[in-house]
Structure formats: structure tokens, C-alpha cells
Backbone bond lengths (Angstrom), bond angles and torsions (degrees), N, CA, C in turn:
res aa  C-N    CA-C-N  psi(-1)  N-CA   C-N-CA  omega(-1)  CA-C   N-CA-C  phi
1 M - - - 1.499 - - 1.546 108.02 -
2 L 1.338 119.05 -34.90 1.441 121.98 -179.91 1.533 109.71 -66.86
3 K 1.327 115.37 -36.74 1.521 119.71 178.02 1.478 108.42 -61.75
4 E 1.313 120.97 -43.11 1.440 122.75 178.16 1.507 114.78 -62.03
5 A 1.341 114.12 -33.86 1.466 119.33 177.16 1.541 109.26 -66.84
6 Y 1.329 114.54 -47.29 1.493 116.24 177.62 1.463 112.87 -57.26
7 V 1.308 119.81 -42.92 1.515 125.82 -178.85 1.583 107.78 -60.74
8 M 1.341 115.55 -45.31 1.496 119.67 -175.64 1.509 105.58 -65.10
9 I 1.366 119.79 -39.03 1.453 119.80 -171.43 1.572 109.92 -74.63
10 L 1.304 118.81 -33.89 1.400 120.12 -173.86 1.532 113.05 -62.33
11 D 1.369 116.58 -23.05 1.463 119.10 179.33 1.584 112.89 -88.22
12 K 1.311 115.75 -4.80 1.457 122.93 -176.16 1.532 108.82 -82.28
13 P 1.297 116.85 156.18 1.472 121.07 171.76 1.568 110.95 -75.00
14 D 1.260 119.55 173.97 1.492 120.25 -177.37 1.532 111.24 -60.86
15 Y 1.286 120.02 -28.93 1.435 125.38 178.94 1.538 110.56 -139.72
16 W 1.281 120.26 140.47 1.430 122.56 173.47 1.506 107.94 -153.74
17 E 1.336 117.80 170.19 1.417 123.31 -178.89 1.579 111.54 -115.48
18 V 1.344 112.57 140.03 1.459 117.12 176.46 1.480 112.19 -123.20
19 H 1.294 116.67 148.99 1.477 121.34 178.54 1.496 108.69 -70.72
20 T 1.359 120.05 124.05 1.438 121.45 -177.13 1.505 112.91 -120.40
21 D 1.363 117.61 -12.33 1.479 116.56 -174.79 1.532 108.62 -172.70
22 T 1.284 115.88 159.70 1.453 124.18 171.19 1.540 111.21 -123.05
23 Q 1.284 113.23 109.68 1.486 115.42 176.13 1.548 110.02 -76.60
24 T 1.338 115.76 134.67 1.419 119.46 -175.87 1.540 114.88 -109.71
25 A 1.302 117.94 -16.26 1.446 123.33 177.97 1.531 109.71 -141.70
26 P 1.308 118.10 144.30 1.467 129.12 3.16 1.520 109.75 -76.77
27 I 1.249 124.68 -19.35 1.400 126.99 174.18 1.545 109.82 -133.06
28 K 1.398 117.41 152.19 1.395 119.96 177.05 1.539 110.57 -72.72
29 K 1.360 112.25 132.76 1.488 118.83 -174.66 1.514 109.36 -154.95
30 E 1.313 115.59 127.96 1.466 121.21 175.72 1.499 110.74 -74.51
31 I 1.325 119.48 134.61 1.493 121.66 178.53 1.514 110.04 -110.12
32 Y 1.270 114.81 135.03 1.470 124.11 178.33 1.444 113.43 -120.59
33 S 1.303 119.05 147.80 1.455 122.39 176.17 1.447 110.47 -122.67
34 K 1.356 120.96 144.78 1.446 123.99 177.98 1.464 110.69 -85.39
35 V 1.324 115.09 137.02 1.479 126.44 -177.23 1.510 107.80 -114.66
36 S 1.341 115.73 129.72 1.445 122.83 177.84 1.580 108.57 -99.54
37 K 1.341 115.66 118.21 1.506 119.07 -177.99 1.605 110.55 -57.37
38 P 1.306 116.61 -46.75 1.504 119.58 179.83 1.541 109.94 -59.37
39 Q 1.287 118.90 -44.53 1.492 119.80 -178.25 1.516 108.87 -70.63
40 F 1.299 119.45 -37.61 1.434 119.76 -177.91 1.538 110.07 -68.24
41 I 1.365 118.92 -39.24 1.418 121.72 174.44 1.529 112.35 -61.05
42 E 1.327 116.13 -43.14 1.486 122.77 178.38 1.488 108.02 -57.88
43 K 1.343 119.62 -45.61 1.473 120.85 178.00 1.518 115.26 -63.34
44 L 1.429 113.65 -38.40 1.419 115.80 176.66 1.525 112.09 -65.57
45 D 1.294 117.59 -38.05 1.515 123.50 176.94 1.535 109.13 -60.33
46 I 1.241 116.35 -42.72 1.529 117.78 178.74 1.475 110.12 -66.29
47 L 1.353 119.67 -46.02 1.408 120.83 179.63 1.500 112.58 -63.61
48 S 1.361 117.91 -38.58 1.446 123.68 -179.46 1.558 107.98 -64.33
49 S 1.324 116.95 -41.11 1.455 120.44 -179.56 1.502 109.62 -67.96
50 M 1.260 122.78 -37.92 1.491 126.87 176.31 1.501 108.64 -61.62
51 V 1.285 116.46 -47.93 1.463 118.13 -177.60 1.533 110.59 -66.97
52 S 1.301 116.50 -36.50 1.529 119.27 176.02 1.535 112.14 -64.18
53 E 1.371 115.21 -38.46 1.446 118.33 179.24 1.535 111.00 -63.12
54 V 1.301 114.05 -44.92 1.473 118.67 179.97 1.531 110.47 -64.48
55 K 1.312 116.68 -46.83 1.502 120.02 177.98 1.466 113.51 -56.40
56 N 1.346 117.43 -46.12 1.399 125.88 -174.07 1.483 116.04 -88.17
57 G 1.325 119.85 -6.12 1.391 125.07 179.48 1.512 111.21 71.59
58 D 1.295 117.79 28.73 1.486 120.37 179.38 1.507 113.60 -90.65
59 S 1.312 115.03 16.89 1.534 118.96 -173.23 1.594 107.36 -94.94
60 N 1.328 122.61 13.08 1.393 123.26 -178.50 1.562 114.12 53.12
61 G 1.274 110.87 37.91 1.511 117.26 -179.20 1.487 117.70 80.80
62 R 1.331 117.07 -5.91 1.443 121.11 177.11 1.571 109.99 -81.64
63 V 1.282 114.81 147.80 1.409 123.87 176.78 1.539 110.71 -107.92
64 F 1.344 116.75 122.29 1.442 117.93 175.91 1.464 111.77 -91.29
65 I 1.337 117.21 139.06 1.487 120.79 179.61 1.455 104.35 -124.25
């Protein structure tokens, strides 16, 4: 699943907006958030490293949740 996320991100521009919410009051309004490709990749790298540590037992006995 992480590999699919990397592939999806590689085709994106450096910054893009994603729909994150719909405000319903006082008026209906779609809410978008700006996503940074470099920051997103950095977070994927961290998550990938954490998963690898757990799979390979490199966590010195600690469990990451």
C-alpha cells in the first residue's frame, strides 16, 4: 500500500489541493487543504521506515503503534 502511495505522489505537482471537508453552516462551502509533495514524501518515508523496523525486528523490542 505504501508503494502505491509513492507512485500516486510522483505524478503530482510540488503542491496541490485536496478536498478535506464540507462546511454546512452558516453557508455550504467546500473546504480544500494544500498538500506539499516534499512533505508528503517525507512522511511516507518515516512511515515506511517504521513499518520496516517492525517487520524486521529492528525496534529493540519496542512496539510502535
